[in-house]
C-alpha positions in Angstrom: -0.1 0.3 0.1 1.4 3.3 -0.7 0.9 6.6 1.5 -1.6 8.2 0.0 -4.1 4.6 -0.3 -3.7 4.7 3.3 -4.9 8.7 4.0 -7.7 9.3 5.5 -9.5 12.7 5.8 -13.1 13.4 7.3 -14.5 16.4 5.4 -16.9 18.5 6.6 -18.4 22.2 4.9 -19.4 24.8 6.8 -22.9 24.1 6.3 -22.6 20.6 7.4 -20.6 22.1 10.4 -23.4 24.1 10.9 -26.0 22.0 11.3 -24.2 19.5 14.2 -24.9 16.5 12.8 -22.8 13.5 14.5 -21.3 12.3 11.2 -18.5 13.6 8.8 -20.0 14.9 5.5 -17.9 12.7 3.6 -14.4 11.0 4.2 -12.1 10.5 1.5 -9.8 6.9 1.9 -6.8 7.4 -0.8 -8.4 8.2 -4.2 -12.2 7.0 -3.2 -14.7 9.6 -1.5 -17.7 8.2 0.5 -20.3 10.3 0.8 -22.6 9.7 3.8 -26.6 9.8 3.1 -28.1 12.7 1.5 -31.8 13.7 2.4 -33.7 16.3 0.4 -33.4 18.8 3.1 -33.5 22.5 2.3 -29.9 23.7 2.7 -28.3 24.8 5.8 -32.0 23.3 7.5 -33.3 20.1 9.2 -36.5 20.4 7.0 -37.4 18.6 3.8 -38.1 20.4 0.5 -42.2 20.7 -0.1 -43.1 19.3 -3.0 -43.7 15.6 -2.5 -41.3 13.1 -4.2 -39.9 15.1 -6.5 -38.9 17.7 -5.1 -36.9 16.2 -2.4 -35.2 14.3 -5.3 -33.9 17.5 -6.8 -33.0 18.5 -3.7 -31.3 15.8 -2.6 -29.3 15.3 -5.8 -29.0 19.3 -5.3 -27.6 18.3 -1.8 -25.2 15.8 -3.3 -23.5 18.0 -6.0 -23.4 20.7 -3.5 -21.2 18.4 -1.3 -19.1 17.5 -4.0 -18.3 20.5 -4.9 -17.4 22.2 -1.4 -14.5 19.1 -2.1 -13.2 19.7 -5.7 -15.6 17.3 -7.0 -18.6 16.4 -9.4 -21.0 14.3 -10.6 -19.0 13.1 -12.8 -16.9 11.7 -9.9 -19.5 9.4 -8.6 -19.1 5.9 -9.5 -22.1 4.4 -7.4 -25.2 5.2 -5.3 -27.2 3.7 -2.9 -31.0 4.9 -2.7 -33.7 4.5 0.0 -37.2 4.6 -1.1 -39.6 5.1 1.6 -41.9 4.2 -1.3 -41.4 1.5 -4.3 -44.2 3.0 -6.2 -42.1 6.2 -6.3 -38.9 4.5 -7.8 -40.1 5.7 -11.2 -40.7 9.1 -10.4 -37.3 8.8 -8.8 -35.5 7.8 -11.9 -36.7 10.6 -13.6 -34.8 13.3 -11.3 -31.9 11.2 -11.1 -31.3 10.7 -14.3 -31.0 13.8 -15.2 -27.9 15.1 -13.0 -26.1 12.8 -15.0 -24.1 13.5 -18.1 -21.7 11.1 -19.9 -22.3 8.1 -17.5 -24.5 6.6 -15.2 -22.6 5.3 -11.8 -23.3 1.7 -10.7 -26.6 2.0 -8.3 -28.6 0.1 -6.0 -32.2 0.9 -4.8 -34.1 -0.9 -1.8 -36.8 0.2 0.4 -37.2 1.2 4.0 -39.4 1.5 6.5 -38.4 5.2 7.7 -35.9 7.7 6.9 -34.8 10.4 9.0 -36.9 13.9 9.2 -39.8 11.4 7.4 -38.2 11.5 3.8 -39.0 9.9 0.9 -35.4 9.2 -0.1 -32.1 8.9 1.3 -29.0 8.4 -1.4 -25.6 8.1 -0.8 -22.6 7.8 -3.1 -19.0 7.1 -3.2 -16.7 9.2 -5.7 -13.2 8.7 -7.5 -11.0 11.1 -7.5 -7.5 10.7 -9.7 -3.9 11.0 -7.5 -2.6 12.2 -10.9 
């Protein structure tokens, strides 16, 4: 193992730190960045975007893009996403929004239904991104 592949960085933007949440926004291990799950919460608040699954999906994906940007990354760096839906009947509606956030490639992805999410959210998405060590 090289030194850079063992290096671990815990990444938090000022917005995440202000919320006082008990977890890192992202963790970088070597050239892989693991994002904590993102909800469709209004930036800087523990309150969900109103308007149902589509509004929450847009806000969730915007939150992911903002988190990546805070650490010098883009949506193009994402290689894997895990999607948790409160209602699998909303899978199609989520997919419509999700697809619009990617150009060129679509990451590998898993999706499953769950019986409850933080803040009563309709969905949560966690991602892994890879950056070049050039």
